[in-house]
Each structure stands twice: as C-alpha cells, then as structure tokens.
All heavy atoms as TSV, in Angstrom:
chain	resi	resn	atom	element	x	y	z
A	1	MET	N	N	48.606	15.565	-90.197
A	1	MET	CA	C	47.319	15.342	-90.792
A	1	MET	C	C	47.389	15.616	-92.322
A	1	MET	O	O	46.751	14.880	-93.074
A	1	MET	CB	C	46.284	16.252	-90.118
A	1	MET	CG	C	44.911	15.994	-90.599
A	1	MET	SD	S	44.283	14.429	-89.966
A	1	MET	CE	C	42.635	14.523	-90.532
A	2	MET	N	N	48.158	16.587	-92.749
A	2	MET	CA	C	48.226	16.941	-94.122
A	2	MET	C	C	48.950	15.815	-94.964
A	2	MET	O	O	48.540	15.533	-95.986
A	2	MET	CB	C	48.876	18.246	-94.309
A	2	MET	CG	C	48.749	18.864	-95.685
A	2	MET	SD	S	47.023	19.216	-96.022
A	2	MET	CE	C	47.103	19.952	-97.524
A	3	LEU	N	N	49.968	15.292	-94.320
A	3	LEU	CA	C	50.624	14.204	-94.977
A	3	LEU	C	C	49.788	12.964	-95.192
A	3	LEU	O	O	49.782	12.355	-96.223
A	3	LEU	CB	C	51.979	13.797	-94.208
A	3	LEU	CG	C	52.728	12.616	-94.729
A	3	LEU	CD1	C	53.337	12.946	-96.071
A	3	LEU	CD2	C	53.830	12.240	-93.769
A	4	PHE	N	N	48.994	12.686	-94.163
A	4	PHE	CA	C	48.009	11.569	-94.267
A	4	PHE	C	C	47.013	11.819	-95.342
A	4	PHE	O	O	46.767	10.898	-96.089
A	4	PHE	CB	C	47.313	11.375	-92.854
A	4	PHE	CG	C	46.337	10.233	-92.927
A	4	PHE	CD1	C	46.844	8.954	-92.881
A	4	PHE	CD2	C	44.987	10.429	-93.061
A	4	PHE	CE1	C	45.986	7.840	-92.896
A	4	PHE	CE2	C	44.150	9.360	-93.078
A	4	PHE	CZ	C	44.579	8.118	-92.996
A	5	PHE	N	N	46.524	13.042	-95.441
A	5	PHE	CA	C	45.540	13.370	-96.522
A	5	PHE	C	C	46.176	13.232	-97.901
A	5	PHE	O	O	45.542	12.624	-98.838
A	5	PHE	CB	C	45.072	14.823	-96.345
A	5	PHE	CG	C	44.249	15.278	-97.458
A	5	PHE	CD1	C	42.940	14.741	-97.575
A	5	PHE	CD2	C	44.682	16.178	-98.414
A	5	PHE	CE1	C	42.126	15.158	-98.687
A	5	PHE	CE2	C	43.904	16.564	-99.464
A	5	PHE	CZ	C	42.634	16.129	-99.597
A	6	ARG	N	N	47.470	13.631	-98.058
A	6	ARG	CA	C	48.122	13.455	-99.332
A	6	ARG	C	C	48.265	11.934	-99.713
A	6	ARG	O	O	48.046	11.607	-100.819
A	6	ARG	CB	C	49.458	14.161	-99.327
A	6	ARG	CG	C	49.308	15.684	-99.276
A	6	ARG	CD	C	50.674	16.331	-99.285
A	6	ARG	NE	N	50.534	17.821	-99.169
A	6	ARG	CZ	C	51.491	18.603	-98.892
A	6	ARG	NH1	N	52.636	18.128	-98.586
A	6	ARG	NH2	N	51.329	19.881	-98.831
A	7	LEU	N	N	48.687	11.171	-98.740
A	7	LEU	CA	C	48.835	9.759	-98.959
A	7	LEU	C	C	47.516	9.102	-99.366
A	7	LEU	O	O	47.429	8.274	-100.183
A	7	LEU	CB	C	49.495	9.108	-97.748
A	7	LEU	CG	C	50.961	9.450	-97.530
A	7	LEU	CD1	C	51.351	8.766	-96.180
A	7	LEU	CD2	C	51.813	8.966	-98.636
A	8	TRP	N	N	46.455	9.512	-98.649
A	8	TRP	CA	C	45.098	9.009	-98.949
A	8	TRP	C	C	44.669	9.380	-100.378
A	8	TRP	O	O	44.191	8.551	-101.100
A	8	TRP	CB	C	44.131	9.499	-97.921
A	8	TRP	CG	C	42.723	9.250	-98.309
A	8	TRP	CD1	C	42.016	8.093	-98.211
A	8	TRP	CD2	C	41.788	10.186	-98.762
A	8	TRP	NE1	N	40.763	8.326	-98.671
A	8	TRP	CE2	C	40.585	9.633	-98.988
A	8	TRP	CE3	C	41.931	11.613	-99.083
A	8	TRP	CZ2	C	39.493	10.307	-99.459
A	8	TRP	CZ3	C	40.819	12.270	-99.579
A	8	TRP	CH2	C	39.598	11.614	-99.773
A	9	LEU	N	N	44.901	10.594	-100.735
A	9	LEU	CA	C	44.535	11.020	-102.078
A	9	LEU	C	C	45.336	10.365	-103.182
A	9	LEU	O	O	44.788	9.967	-104.155
A	9	LEU	CB	C	44.726	12.554	-102.148
A	9	LEU	CG	C	44.183	13.293	-103.345
A	9	LEU	CD1	C	42.689	13.012	-103.450
A	9	LEU	CD2	C	44.481	14.771	-103.322
A	10	ILE	N	N	46.644	10.197	-102.926
A	10	ILE	CA	C	47.483	9.465	-103.957
A	10	ILE	C	C	46.964	8.027	-104.061
A	10	ILE	O	O	46.844	7.489	-105.196
A	10	ILE	CB	C	48.943	9.557	-103.528
A	10	ILE	CG1	C	49.495	10.969	-103.751
A	10	ILE	CG2	C	49.779	8.529	-104.322
A	10	ILE	CD1	C	50.871	11.194	-103.166
A	11	GLY	N	N	46.629	7.427	-102.922
A	11	GLY	CA	C	46.139	6.045	-102.977
A	11	GLY	C	C	44.793	5.937	-103.752
A	11	GLY	O	O	44.618	5.027	-104.517
A	12	LEU	N	N	43.946	6.901	-103.542
A	12	LEU	CA	C	42.643	6.950	-104.235
A	12	LEU	C	C	42.888	7.106	-105.719
A	12	LEU	O	O	42.297	6.359	-106.581
A	12	LEU	CB	C	41.790	8.052	-103.715
A	12	LEU	CG	C	40.482	8.257	-104.371
A	12	LEU	CD1	C	39.582	7.054	-104.204
A	12	LEU	CD2	C	39.819	9.522	-103.843
A	13	ILE	N	N	43.736	7.988	-106.100
A	13	ILE	CA	C	43.956	8.266	-107.578
A	13	ILE	C	C	44.630	7.069	-108.150
A	13	ILE	O	O	44.274	6.636	-109.273
A	13	ILE	CB	C	44.792	9.557	-107.710
A	13	ILE	CG1	C	43.998	10.765	-107.339
A	13	ILE	CG2	C	45.306	9.665	-109.187
A	13	ILE	CD1	C	44.795	12.056	-107.181
A	14	VAL	N	N	45.635	6.496	-107.570
A	14	VAL	CA	C	46.378	5.347	-108.097
A	14	VAL	C	C	45.476	4.136	-108.121
A	14	VAL	O	O	45.404	3.436	-109.209
A	14	VAL	CB	C	47.668	5.100	-107.363
A	14	VAL	CG1	C	48.222	3.724	-107.744
A	14	VAL	CG2	C	48.647	6.195	-107.511
A	15	GLY	N	N	44.729	3.897	-107.131
A	15	GLY	CA	C	43.845	2.694	-107.084
A	15	GLY	C	C	42.748	2.826	-108.100
A	15	GLY	O	O	42.438	1.805	-108.877
A	16	GLY	N	N	42.077	3.960	-108.123
A	16	GLY	CA	C	40.935	4.162	-109.033
A	16	GLY	C	C	41.487	4.162	-110.480
A	16	GLY	O	O	40.767	3.612	-111.412
A	17	GLY	N	N	42.619	4.787	-110.734
A	17	GLY	CA	C	43.166	4.842	-112.054
A	17	GLY	C	C	43.590	3.476	-112.542
A	17	GLY	O	O	43.373	3.094	-113.714
A	18	TRP	N	N	44.201	2.706	-111.645
A	18	TRP	CA	C	44.534	1.285	-112.009
A	18	TRP	C	C	43.300	0.542	-112.431
A	18	TRP	O	O	43.324	-0.234	-113.402
A	18	TRP	CB	C	45.200	0.702	-110.826
A	18	TRP	CG	C	45.419	-0.854	-111.017
A	18	TRP	CD1	C	46.371	-1.486	-111.741
A	18	TRP	CD2	C	44.581	-1.898	-110.515
A	18	TRP	NE1	N	46.243	-2.821	-111.702
A	18	TRP	CE2	C	45.121	-3.119	-110.933
A	18	TRP	CE3	C	43.418	-1.890	-109.684
A	18	TRP	CZ2	C	44.532	-4.292	-110.593
A	18	TRP	CZ3	C	42.884	-3.138	-109.399
A	18	TRP	CH2	C	43.372	-4.253	-109.859
A	19	ALA	N	N	42.209	0.573	-111.643
A	19	ALA	CA	C	40.997	-0.165	-112.001
A	19	ALA	C	C	40.448	0.347	-113.314
A	19	ALA	O	O	39.979	-0.468	-114.187
A	19	ALA	CB	C	40.006	0.051	-110.879
A	20	LEU	N	N	40.386	1.661	-113.588
A	20	LEU	CA	C	39.903	2.133	-114.836
A	20	LEU	C	C	40.751	1.720	-115.982
A	20	LEU	O	O	40.214	1.329	-117.044
A	20	LEU	CB	C	39.876	3.717	-114.724
A	20	LEU	CG	C	39.211	4.408	-115.923
A	20	LEU	CD1	C	37.727	3.955	-116.063
A	20	LEU	CD2	C	39.292	5.877	-115.720
A	21	ILE	N	N	42.074	1.781	-115.851
A	21	ILE	CA	C	42.945	1.376	-116.973
A	21	ILE	C	C	42.777	-0.099	-117.309
A	21	ILE	O	O	42.733	-0.561	-118.446
A	21	ILE	CB	C	44.391	1.734	-116.666
A	21	ILE	CG1	C	44.552	3.262	-116.766
A	21	ILE	CG2	C	45.358	1.005	-117.594
A	21	ILE	CD1	C	45.959	3.764	-116.302
A	22	CYS	N	N	42.694	-0.903	-116.193
A	22	CYS	CA	C	42.474	-2.416	-116.389
A	22	CYS	C	C	41.180	-2.631	-117.109
A	22	CYS	O	O	41.095	-3.525	-118.006
A	22	CYS	CB	C	42.510	-3.132	-115.037
A	22	CYS	SG	S	44.208	-3.238	-114.395
A	23	PHE	N	N	40.081	-1.889	-116.734
A	23	PHE	CA	C	38.803	-2.050	-117.386
A	23	PHE	C	C	38.928	-1.710	-118.881
A	23	PHE	O	O	38.426	-2.357	-119.743
A	23	PHE	CB	C	37.752	-1.234	-116.744
A	23	PHE	CG	C	36.429	-1.179	-117.550
A	23	PHE	CD1	C	35.666	-2.308	-117.585
A	23	PHE	CD2	C	36.087	-0.070	-118.194
A	23	PHE	CE1	C	34.527	-2.262	-118.305
A	23	PHE	CE2	C	34.921	0.041	-118.951
A	23	PHE	CZ	C	34.117	-1.113	-118.994
A	24	LEU	N	N	39.596	-0.568	-119.224
A	24	LEU	CA	C	39.692	-0.147	-120.555
A	24	LEU	C	C	40.435	-1.111	-121.494
A	24	LEU	O	O	40.130	-1.264	-122.585
A	24	LEU	CB	C	40.338	1.251	-120.638
A	24	LEU	CG	C	39.506	2.394	-120.053
A	24	LEU	CD1	C	40.250	3.655	-120.106
A	24	LEU	CD2	C	38.200	2.583	-120.805
A	25	PHE	N	N	41.412	-1.763	-120.860
A	25	PHE	CA	C	42.239	-2.756	-121.626
A	25	PHE	C	C	41.535	-4.109	-121.760
A	25	PHE	O	O	41.709	-4.752	-122.806
A	25	PHE	CB	C	43.605	-2.965	-120.999
A	25	PHE	CG	C	44.633	-1.826	-121.364
A	25	PHE	CD1	C	45.315	-1.290	-120.378
A	25	PHE	CD2	C	44.757	-1.404	-122.719
A	25	PHE	CE1	C	46.265	-0.234	-120.674
A	25	PHE	CE2	C	45.549	-0.441	-122.934
A	25	PHE	CZ	C	46.408	0.130	-121.993
A	26	THR	N	N	40.781	-4.464	-120.771
A	26	THR	CA	C	40.291	-5.874	-120.817
A	26	THR	C	C	38.716	-5.904	-121.014
A	26	THR	O	O	38.204	-6.946	-121.364
A	26	THR	CB	C	40.569	-6.533	-119.463
A	26	THR	OG1	O	39.933	-5.902	-118.387
A	26	THR	CG2	C	42.030	-6.688	-119.236
A	27	ARG	N	N	38.015	-4.794	-120.732
A	27	ARG	CA	C	36.555	-4.679	-120.715
A	27	ARG	C	C	35.912	-5.676	-119.776
A	27	ARG	O	O	34.766	-6.129	-119.936
A	27	ARG	CB	C	36.024	-4.947	-122.136
A	27	ARG	CG	C	36.467	-3.952	-123.168
A	27	ARG	CD	C	35.775	-2.605	-122.859
A	27	ARG	NE	N	36.230	-1.650	-123.870
A	27	ARG	CZ	C	36.026	-0.379	-123.757
A	27	ARG	NH1	N	35.478	0.125	-122.686
A	27	ARG	NH2	N	36.452	0.508	-124.670
A	28	ASP	N	N	36.629	-6.043	-118.725
A	28	ASP	CA	C	36.154	-6.937	-117.706
A	28	ASP	C	C	35.462	-6.080	-116.665
A	28	ASP	O	O	36.129	-5.253	-115.954
A	28	ASP	CB	C	37.220	-7.738	-117.071
A	28	ASP	CG	C	36.734	-8.806	-116.170
A	28	ASP	OD1	O	35.596	-8.929	-115.920
A	28	ASP	OD2	O	37.604	-9.576	-115.610
A	29	ARG	N	N	34.169	-6.276	-116.408
A	29	ARG	CA	C	33.459	-5.413	-115.516
A	29	ARG	C	C	33.847	-5.628	-113.970
A	29	ARG	O	O	33.526	-4.841	-113.155
A	29	ARG	CB	C	31.953	-5.691	-115.607
A	29	ARG	CG	C	31.420	-5.268	-117.026
A	29	ARG	CD	C	29.983	-5.426	-117.121
A	29	ARG	NE	N	29.222	-4.519	-116.283
A	29	ARG	CZ	C	29.001	-3.232	-116.605
A	29	ARG	NH1	N	29.547	-2.726	-117.700
A	29	ARG	NH2	N	28.240	-2.484	-115.815
A	30	ARG	N	N	34.593	-6.654	-113.740
A	30	ARG	CA	C	35.160	-6.866	-112.358
A	30	ARG	C	C	35.990	-5.672	-111.974
A	30	ARG	O	O	35.973	-5.257	-110.812
A	30	ARG	CB	C	35.991	-8.174	-112.334
A	30	ARG	CG	C	36.653	-8.415	-111.090
A	30	ARG	CD	C	37.369	-9.715	-111.169
A	30	ARG	NE	N	38.144	-9.941	-112.294
A	30	ARG	CZ	C	39.469	-10.153	-112.370
A	30	ARG	NH1	N	40.147	-10.241	-111.245
A	30	ARG	NH2	N	40.113	-10.326	-113.504
A	31	TYR	N	N	36.718	-5.093	-112.872
A	31	TYR	CA	C	37.589	-3.958	-112.580
A	31	TYR	C	C	36.763	-2.701	-112.278
A	31	TYR	O	O	37.189	-1.888	-111.437
A	31	TYR	CB	C	38.582	-3.668	-113.678
A	31	TYR	CG	C	39.562	-4.767	-113.825
A	31	TYR	CD1	C	39.646	-5.607	-114.930
A	31	TYR	CD2	C	40.511	-5.059	-112.790
A	31	TYR	CE1	C	40.539	-6.621	-115.082
A	31	TYR	CE2	C	41.371	-6.058	-112.934
A	31	TYR	CZ	C	41.457	-6.829	-114.047
A	31	TYR	OH	O	42.313	-7.852	-114.177
A	32	LEU	N	N	35.568	-2.541	-112.832
A	32	LEU	CA	C	34.721	-1.456	-112.532
A	32	LEU	C	C	34.193	-1.638	-111.103
A	32	LEU	O	O	34.133	-0.644	-110.354
A	32	LEU	CB	C	33.534	-1.360	-113.531
A	32	LEU	CG	C	33.816	-0.761	-114.842
A	32	LEU	CD1	C	32.535	-0.662	-115.627
A	32	LEU	CD2	C	34.391	0.640	-114.686
A	33	ARG	N	N	33.885	-2.837	-110.725
A	33	ARG	CA	C	33.407	-3.093	-109.343
A	33	ARG	C	C	34.534	-2.754	-108.356
A	33	ARG	O	O	34.303	-2.270	-107.326
A	33	ARG	CB	C	32.893	-4.555	-109.177
A	33	ARG	CG	C	31.580	-4.726	-109.867
A	33	ARG	CD	C	31.025	-6.084	-109.488
A	33	ARG	NE	N	31.931	-7.208	-109.921
A	33	ARG	CZ	C	31.817	-7.876	-111.062
A	33	ARG	NH1	N	30.935	-7.540	-111.930
A	33	ARG	NH2	N	32.654	-8.858	-111.230
A	34	THR	N	N	35.790	-3.126	-108.727
A	34	THR	CA	C	36.945	-2.866	-107.879
A	34	THR	C	C	37.101	-1.339	-107.704
A	34	THR	O	O	37.312	-0.838	-106.620
A	34	THR	CB	C	38.206	-3.489	-108.479
A	34	THR	OG1	O	37.956	-4.907	-108.677
A	34	THR	CG2	C	39.385	-3.266	-107.618
A	35	GLY	N	N	37.035	-0.677	-108.823
A	35	GLY	CA	C	37.135	0.790	-108.802
A	35	GLY	C	C	36.132	1.433	-108.002
A	35	GLY	O	O	36.349	2.393	-107.189
A	36	ARG	N	N	34.872	0.909	-108.088
A	36	ARG	CA	C	33.790	1.487	-107.296
A	36	ARG	C	C	33.973	1.211	-105.828
A	36	ARG	O	O	33.695	2.146	-104.947
A	36	ARG	CB	C	32.473	0.892	-107.764
A	36	ARG	CG	C	31.246	1.553	-107.103
A	36	ARG	CD	C	29.901	0.978	-107.626
A	36	ARG	NE	N	29.913	0.532	-109.030
A	36	ARG	CZ	C	29.421	-0.664	-109.434
A	36	ARG	NH1	N	28.962	-1.488	-108.606
A	36	ARG	NH2	N	29.457	-0.990	-110.729
A	37	ALA	N	N	34.440	0.054	-105.474
A	37	ALA	CA	C	34.737	-0.270	-104.111
A	37	ALA	C	C	35.779	0.579	-103.501
A	37	ALA	O	O	35.683	1.047	-102.351
A	37	ALA	CB	C	35.099	-1.774	-103.983
A	38	ILE	N	N	36.814	0.874	-104.291
A	38	ILE	CA	C	37.922	1.756	-103.836
A	38	ILE	C	C	37.367	3.099	-103.525
A	38	ILE	O	O	37.658	3.717	-102.502
A	38	ILE	CB	C	39.071	1.750	-104.953
A	38	ILE	CG1	C	39.755	0.486	-104.960
A	38	ILE	CG2	C	40.003	2.968	-104.568
A	38	ILE	CD1	C	40.740	0.307	-106.100
A	39	VAL	N	N	36.536	3.696	-104.465
A	39	VAL	CA	C	36.053	5.017	-104.218
A	39	VAL	C	C	34.994	5.001	-103.041
A	39	VAL	O	O	35.114	5.945	-102.184
A	39	VAL	CB	C	35.361	5.514	-105.490
A	39	VAL	CG1	C	34.606	6.795	-105.286
A	39	VAL	CG2	C	36.342	5.687	-106.579
A	40	VAL	N	N	34.114	4.022	-102.921
A	40	VAL	CA	C	33.122	4.015	-101.865
A	40	VAL	C	C	33.823	3.927	-100.516
A	40	VAL	O	O	33.506	4.619	-99.561
A	40	VAL	CB	C	32.126	2.966	-102.120
A	40	VAL	CG1	C	31.249	2.658	-100.890
A	40	VAL	CG2	C	31.226	3.310	-103.274
A	41	PHE	N	N	34.712	2.904	-100.352
A	41	PHE	CA	C	35.408	2.791	-99.115
A	41	PHE	C	C	36.276	3.929	-98.737
A	41	PHE	O	O	36.417	4.331	-97.609
A	41	PHE	CB	C	36.192	1.502	-99.075
A	41	PHE	CG	C	35.348	0.246	-98.945
A	41	PHE	CD1	C	35.492	-0.793	-99.862
A	41	PHE	CD2	C	34.511	0.147	-97.886
A	41	PHE	CE1	C	34.651	-1.901	-99.714
A	41	PHE	CE2	C	33.659	-0.988	-97.773
A	41	PHE	CZ	C	33.744	-1.995	-98.751
A	42	SER	N	N	36.831	4.590	-99.770
A	42	SER	CA	C	37.699	5.758	-99.529
A	42	SER	C	C	36.792	6.912	-98.983
A	42	SER	O	O	37.173	7.682	-98.095
A	42	SER	CB	C	38.358	6.200	-100.801
A	42	SER	OG	O	39.134	7.365	-100.600
A	43	LEU	N	N	35.601	7.097	-99.623
A	43	LEU	CA	C	34.691	8.174	-99.135
A	43	LEU	C	C	34.214	7.849	-97.737
A	43	LEU	O	O	34.056	8.796	-96.902
A	43	LEU	CB	C	33.567	8.357	-100.120
A	43	LEU	CG	C	33.885	8.893	-101.462
A	43	LEU	CD1	C	32.680	8.954	-102.424
A	43	LEU	CD2	C	34.458	10.332	-101.308
A	44	LEU	N	N	33.910	6.623	-97.537
A	44	LEU	CA	C	33.447	6.228	-96.141
A	44	LEU	C	C	34.579	6.459	-95.091
A	44	LEU	O	O	34.330	7.006	-94.004
A	44	LEU	CB	C	33.089	4.700	-96.129
A	44	LEU	CG	C	32.552	4.184	-94.831
A	44	LEU	CD1	C	31.265	4.856	-94.421
A	44	LEU	CD2	C	32.435	2.691	-94.959
A	45	PHE	N	N	35.786	6.199	-95.462
A	45	PHE	CA	C	36.924	6.390	-94.609
A	45	PHE	C	C	37.135	7.891	-94.295
A	45	PHE	O	O	37.356	8.330	-93.183
A	45	PHE	CB	C	38.163	5.744	-95.199
A	45	PHE	CG	C	39.402	5.873	-94.319
A	45	PHE	CD1	C	39.468	5.231	-93.157
A	45	PHE	CD2	C	40.499	6.596	-94.695
A	45	PHE	CE1	C	40.573	5.310	-92.320
A	45	PHE	CE2	C	41.626	6.673	-93.976
A	45	PHE	CZ	C	41.636	6.030	-92.731
A	46	ALA	N	N	36.964	8.698	-95.387
A	46	ALA	CA	C	37.096	10.107	-95.260
A	46	ALA	C	C	35.979	10.719	-94.360
A	46	ALA	O	O	36.229	11.573	-93.541
A	46	ALA	CB	C	37.030	10.795	-96.603
A	47	ALA	N	N	34.747	10.177	-94.476
A	47	ALA	CA	C	33.657	10.667	-93.631
A	47	ALA	C	C	33.908	10.352	-92.121
A	47	ALA	O	O	33.637	11.168	-91.297
A	47	ALA	CB	C	32.387	10.019	-94.127
A	48	VAL	N	N	34.476	9.165	-91.903
A	48	VAL	CA	C	34.831	8.798	-90.529
A	48	VAL	C	C	35.881	9.686	-89.990
A	48	VAL	O	O	35.852	10.176	-88.810
A	48	VAL	CB	C	35.286	7.290	-90.475
A	48	VAL	CG1	C	35.949	6.987	-89.105
A	48	VAL	CG2	C	34.099	6.407	-90.727
A	49	LEU	N	N	36.918	10.008	-90.795
A	49	LEU	CA	C	37.947	10.885	-90.337
A	49	LEU	C	C	37.457	12.371	-90.038
A	49	LEU	O	O	37.783	12.941	-89.055
A	49	LEU	CB	C	39.057	10.943	-91.363
A	49	LEU	CG	C	39.983	9.769	-91.431
A	49	LEU	CD1	C	41.062	9.988	-92.543
A	49	LEU	CD2	C	40.644	9.493	-90.119
A	50	VAL	N	N	36.534	12.843	-90.902
A	50	VAL	CA	C	35.998	14.153	-90.693
A	50	VAL	C	C	35.157	14.115	-89.418
A	50	VAL	O	O	35.143	15.087	-88.625
A	50	VAL	CB	C	35.140	14.582	-91.942
A	50	VAL	CG1	C	34.286	15.800	-91.639
A	50	VAL	CG2	C	35.995	14.837	-93.133
A	51	GLY	N	N	34.317	13.093	-89.180
A	51	GLY	CA	C	33.558	12.943	-88.011
A	51	GLY	C	C	34.372	12.961	-86.719
A	51	GLY	O	O	34.119	13.576	-85.793
A	52	LEU	N	N	35.515	12.182	-86.811
A	52	LEU	CA	C	36.385	12.120	-85.618
A	52	LEU	C	C	37.085	13.469	-85.431
A	52	LEU	O	O	37.302	13.894	-84.278
A	52	LEU	CB	C	37.525	11.094	-85.873
A	52	LEU	CG	C	37.037	9.651	-85.805
A	52	LEU	CD1	C	38.180	8.678	-86.141
A	52	LEU	CD2	C	36.456	9.290	-84.413
A	53	ARG	N	N	37.354	14.206	-86.474
A	53	ARG	CA	C	37.997	15.509	-86.373
A	53	ARG	C	C	36.971	16.494	-85.707
A	53	ARG	O	O	37.386	17.343	-84.855
A	53	ARG	CB	C	38.495	15.995	-87.678
A	53	ARG	CG	C	39.245	17.277	-87.688
A	53	ARG	CD	C	40.585	17.102	-87.095
A	53	ARG	NE	N	41.302	18.286	-87.309
A	53	ARG	CZ	C	42.477	18.594	-86.789
A	53	ARG	NH1	N	43.022	17.659	-86.016
A	53	ARG	NH2	N	43.060	19.692	-86.983
A	54	PHE	N	N	35.752	16.372	-86.178
A	54	PHE	CA	C	34.711	17.261	-85.636
A	54	PHE	C	C	34.505	16.983	-84.102
A	54	PHE	O	O	34.356	17.849	-83.296
A	54	PHE	CB	C	33.391	16.998	-86.373
A	54	PHE	CG	C	32.204	17.786	-85.854
A	54	PHE	CD1	C	32.159	19.124	-86.051
A	54	PHE	CD2	C	31.235	17.131	-85.127
A	54	PHE	CE1	C	31.127	19.858	-85.587
A	54	PHE	CE2	C	30.131	17.801	-84.669
A	54	PHE	CZ	C	30.024	19.248	-84.899
A	55	LEU	N	N	34.453	15.656	-83.727
A	55	LEU	CA	C	34.326	15.334	-82.342
A	55	LEU	C	C	35.532	15.816	-81.520
A	55	LEU	O	O	35.349	16.225	-80.306
A	55	LEU	CB	C	34.113	13.872	-82.169
A	55	LEU	CG	C	32.798	13.266	-82.644
A	55	LEU	CD1	C	32.789	11.767	-82.551
A	55	LEU	CD2	C	31.661	13.847	-81.834
A	56	GLN	N	N	36.664	15.721	-82.114
A	56	GLN	CA	C	37.902	16.172	-81.354
A	56	GLN	C	C	37.820	17.641	-81.102
A	56	GLN	O	O	38.234	18.083	-79.983
A	56	GLN	CB	C	39.078	15.862	-82.219
A	56	GLN	CG	C	40.453	16.151	-81.567
A	56	GLN	CD	C	41.598	15.865	-82.469
A	56	GLN	OE1	O	41.477	15.780	-83.659
A	56	GLN	NE2	N	42.775	15.723	-81.787
A	57	ARG	N	N	37.307	18.409	-82.006
A	57	ARG	CA	C	37.211	19.881	-81.838
A	57	ARG	C	C	36.151	20.223	-80.797
A	57	ARG	O	O	36.170	21.331	-80.065
A	57	ARG	CB	C	36.882	20.612	-83.111
A	57	ARG	CG	C	38.090	20.625	-84.015
A	57	ARG	CD	C	37.695	21.389	-85.293
A	57	ARG	NE	N	38.812	21.372	-86.242
A	57	ARG	CZ	C	39.460	22.413	-86.616
A	57	ARG	NH1	N	39.126	23.631	-86.156
A	57	ARG	NH2	N	40.460	22.316	-87.452
A	58	MET	N	N	35.134	19.392	-80.610
A	58	MET	CA	C	34.060	19.692	-79.645
A	58	MET	C	C	34.521	19.440	-78.273
A	58	MET	O	O	34.049	20.103	-77.354
A	58	MET	CB	C	32.833	18.819	-79.965
A	58	MET	CG	C	32.060	19.142	-81.184
A	58	MET	SD	S	30.560	18.133	-81.450
A	58	MET	CE	C	29.736	18.310	-79.862
A	59	VAL	N	N	35.425	18.529	-78.021
A	59	VAL	CA	C	35.880	18.225	-76.679
A	59	VAL	C	C	36.866	19.224	-76.189
A	59	VAL	O	O	37.666	19.745	-76.840
A	59	VAL	CB	C	36.412	16.789	-76.618
A	59	VAL	CG1	C	36.977	16.493	-75.276
A	59	VAL	CG2	C	35.329	15.797	-76.983
C-alpha cells in the first residue's frame, strides 16, 4: 500500500508540475484546466481508496 501511495504522489506532483510549467511558458489556459483535472481526479481517486480501506477494516 505504501508503494502505491508513493507512486500516486509522484504522479500527482509530476503531472501537476508539468501542467503548471506548460502554463507558465505558454500562458495557454488549457494547461490550467489540465492541471485542475489532474488534481481533482487524483483527490477523487484518493477518496475512493480511503473509503475502500475504511470498508475493509469494518468487515
């Protein structure tokens, strides 16, 4: 589980950083939407994993 968390965190940082750097170089707002989508879907995915972990402990 810890390895998966580390990979998820690295993906979030790299993906969000890539979108931010692309926006800063080009000023194209499309990259801000991409970065926002990466963060939102990542948080949604994390919430699902936390919920599944909680349900696993209940059973």
